[in-house]
C-alpha positions in Angstrom: -29.6 -4.1 33.5 -31.5 -1.7 35.7 -32.3 1.8 34.6 -29.4 3.0 36.7 -26.6 2.7 34.2 -23.6 5.0 33.8 -23.4 7.5 31.0 -20.1 8.8 29.5 -20.6 11.5 26.8 -17.2 13.1 26.5 -14.4 11.7 24.3 -11.9 13.3 26.8 -13.0 10.9 29.6 -10.0 8.8 30.7 -11.9 5.5 30.3 -12.8 6.4 26.7 -9.1 7.0 26.1 -8.3 3.6 27.6 -10.9 1.9 25.4 -9.6 3.7 22.3 -6.1 2.2 22.9 -7.6 -1.3 22.5 -7.8 -0.6 18.7 -4.0 -1.0 18.7 -2.0 -4.1 19.6 0.1 -2.3 22.1 -3.0 -1.2 24.0 -4.5 -4.7 23.9 -1.3 -6.3 25.1 -0.9 -3.7 27.9 -4.5 -4.0 29.2 -5.2 -7.7 28.4 -8.5 -6.8 26.7 -9.9 -6.3 23.3 -12.9 -4.6 21.6 -15.7 -6.3 19.6 -18.4 -4.4 17.7 -21.9 -5.1 16.6 -24.8 -7.2 17.9 -23.8 -10.4 16.2 -20.3 -10.6 17.6 -21.4 -9.6 21.1 -24.1 -12.2 21.1 -21.6 -14.9 20.0 -19.2 -13.8 22.8 -22.0 -13.9 25.4 -23.3 -17.3 24.3 -19.7 -18.7 24.4 -19.2 -17.5 27.9 -16.4 -15.0 26.9 -15.4 -12.6 29.7 -17.5 -9.6 28.5 -16.5 -6.9 30.9 -18.3 -3.8 29.6 -20.9 -3.0 26.9 -21.1 0.5 25.5 -24.3 1.5 23.7 -25.4 4.7 22.0 -27.8 6.4 24.4 -29.8 8.0 21.5 -30.6 4.5 20.2 -31.7 3.1 23.6 -30.4 0.2 25.6 -29.8 -3.1 23.7 -32.5 -5.2 25.2 -31.6 -8.4 23.3 -28.1 -8.2 24.7 -29.4 -7.4 28.2 -31.6 -10.5 28.2 -28.7 -12.6 26.9 -26.3 -11.4 29.5 -28.8 -12.3 32.2 -27.3 -11.9 35.7 -23.7 -11.9 34.5 -21.5 -9.0 35.9 -21.5 -6.9 32.8 -21.0 -3.2 33.1 -23.5 -1.2 30.9 -22.5 2.3 29.8 -24.5 4.6 27.7 -22.3 6.8 25.5 -22.6 9.5 22.9 -22.1 8.8 19.2 -18.7 10.6 19.4 -17.5 8.2 22.1 -18.7 5.2 20.2 -16.9 6.4 17.1 -13.7 6.9 19.0 -13.9 3.3 20.2 -14.6 1.9 16.8 -12.5 1.1 13.8 -15.5 0.5 11.5 -16.4 3.2 9.0 -20.0 3.0 10.1 -20.2 2.2 13.9 -23.0 -0.2 14.7 -24.2 1.4 17.9 -22.8 -1.1 20.4 -19.3 -2.3 21.3 -18.0 -4.5 24.1 -14.8 -4.7 26.0 -13.7 -8.3 26.5 -10.9 -9.8 28.6 -8.4 -11.8 26.5 -8.6 -15.5 27.1 -5.5 -17.4 28.4 -5.3 -20.7 26.5 -1.8 -22.2 26.7 0.1 -25.0 24.9 -0.3 -27.4 27.9 -4.1 -27.1 27.7 -4.1 -27.6 24.0 -1.9 -30.7 24.2 -4.0 -32.1 27.1 -7.2 -32.0 25.0 -8.3 -33.6 21.8 -5.9 -32.9 19.0 -7.6 -34.9 16.2 -7.6 -32.0 13.6 -5.8 -28.7 14.3 -4.8 -25.8 12.0 -1.3 -24.3 12.6 -0.4 -20.9 11.1 3.2 -19.9 10.6 3.4 -16.1 9.9 0.0 -15.5 8.2 -0.2 -11.7 7.9 -3.5 -10.8 6.5 -6.4 -10.3 9.0 -8.9 -11.5 6.4 -7.0 -14.6 5.7 -6.8 -15.4 9.4 -10.5 -14.8 9.9 -11.4 -17.0 6.9 -9.2 -19.9 8.1 -10.8 -19.7 11.6 -14.3 -19.9 10.0 -13.3 -22.9 7.9 -11.8 -24.6 10.9 -15.0 -24.0 12.8 -17.1 -25.2 9.9 -15.4 -28.6 9.8 -15.3 -29.1 13.5 -11.5 -28.7 13.9 -10.3 -28.9 17.5 -8.2 -25.7 17.6 -6.3 -23.1 15.6 -2.6 -22.4 16.6 -1.1 -19.0 15.8 2.7 -19.2 15.5 4.9 -16.2 16.1 4.7 -13.6 13.3 1.0 -14.3 12.7 -1.4 -11.3 12.6 -3.0 -10.5 16.0 -6.3 -12.4 16.5 -7.7 -9.4 18.3 -7.1 -7.0 15.5 -10.6 -5.5 14.8 -10.4 -6.6 11.1 -9.5 -10.1 12.1 -12.3 -10.3 14.6 -14.9 -9.1 12.1 -13.7 -11.6 9.5 -14.1 -14.5 11.9 -17.9 -13.7 12.0 -18.1 -15.1 15.5 -16.2 -18.4 14.8 -13.4 -17.3 17.1 -15.7 -18.1 20.0 -16.4 -21.6 18.8 -13.0 -23.3 19.2 -9.8 -22.7 21.1 -7.3 -20.4 19.5 -3.8 -20.6 20.9 -0.7 -18.4 20.5 2.5 -20.6 20.6 6.1 -21.0 19.8 6.0 -23.6 17.1 9.6 -24.6 17.7 8.5 -25.8 21.1 4.9 -26.9 20.4 5.3 -29.1 17.2 7.8 -31.6 18.7 5.6 -32.0 21.7 2.6 -32.6 19.4 4.5 -35.3 17.5 5.4 -37.0 20.7 1.6 -37.4 21.3 1.2 -39.2 17.9 0.2 -36.2 15.9 1.1 -36.2 12.2 2.3 -32.8 10.9 1.3 -31.9 7.3 2.5 -28.9 5.3 1.6 -27.7 1.9 4.4 -27.2 -0.7 4.4 -26.4 -4.4 7.4 -28.8 -4.6 5.6 -31.7 -2.9 5.0 -34.9 -4.9 2.0 -36.2 -3.0 -1.5 -35.0 -3.6 -3.6 -34.0 -0.6 -6.3 -36.3 -1.9 -4.0 -39.3 -1.8 -2.7 -38.5 1.7 -4.4 -40.2 4.7 -5.7 -37.3 6.9 -7.9 -39.5 9.1 -5.4 -39.9 11.9 -4.6 -37.1 14.4 -3.4 -34.4 12.0 -2.1 -30.8 12.3 -2.3 -28.9 9.0 0.4 -26.2 8.8 0.1 -23.2 6.6 2.6 -20.4 6.1 3.1 -16.8 5.2 1.3 -15.4 2.1 4.5 -14.6 0.3 7.1 -16.9 1.8 5.1 -20.0 2.8 6.1 -22.1 5.8 9.4 -21.2 7.3 12.3 -23.6 6.8 12.4 -24.2 10.6 8.8 -25.3 10.7 8.9 -27.1 7.4 11.7 -29.2 8.8 9.4 -30.4 11.5 6.7 -31.7 9.2 6.1 -35.4 8.6 4.6 -35.1 5.1 4.4 -32.4 2.5 1.4 -32.3 0.1 0.3 -30.3 -2.9 -3.2 -29.3 -3.9 -3.5 -30.5 -7.6 -4.7 -27.8 -9.9 -5.8 -28.3 -13.5 -5.8 -24.6 -14.4 -2.9 -22.2 -14.9 -2.9 -20.5 -11.5 0.4 -21.0 -9.8 -1.0 -21.3 -6.3 -4.0 -20.7 -4.1 -4.5 -18.0 -1.5 -3.5 -19.4 1.9 -7.1 -19.2 3.3 -8.4 -21.1 0.2 -5.6 -23.7 0.6 -6.5 -24.2 4.3 -10.2 -24.5 3.4 -9.5 -27.1 0.8 -7.4 -29.3 3.1 -9.7 -28.9 6.0 -12.7 -30.1 4.0 -10.7 -32.9 2.5 -9.8 -34.0 6.0 -13.4 -33.8 7.0 -14.5 -35.7 3.9 -12.1 -38.5 4.7 -13.4 -38.8 8.2 -17.1 -39.2 7.2 
């Protein structure tokens, strides 16, 4: 970035109003963009080659030199803004002084099926942003090949979801898909579809998870939908010695992902 950057100080500016709309799903869908906030997430996005379009930084705090260096000669627009503008474009209680506008990636079912599908997480109606973020982090941690978001799952680009991924959303493909269409196509390619169920007889620890496996997890209250459950090849339960009736969906996903990783060592 040269010293000749643009400054926008008024919250009434039309561009600021457009950016603020990205805090809502309707605005993100309309513009095909989303907002990320804070140095760590923006660094992860730049390192991963995400399409970072614009970076806003608070003028009073100076230009973010680390991000400037990381961006290199990429065509990033740098805009100095007031604290009020930054607050309008942030959903955090304490804005971190820098936000970025990023173009939403387009990863489709065909690309997913054409690549490696050794270990994939499939989510059917998971509603909580924190749960989605935790599942993505766990999938990243074990080296899963992708995460699939079925219809009814919380928006990946919700600011709360983005924060809870801690940057892991940039480390593996995340695909939105119609599970009714995708799952049969995955099975045709030799993928084994595994769901968790409190009524299942087989333990996840006694189930072979070494072959190409897609682990399917459902809504926090209702579990996997009947339509998706009917597609599964095997249902498993996580054995519990205590009195808890069930695990949080993010915890259940983490247990199964690490069991699959353990079996593959």
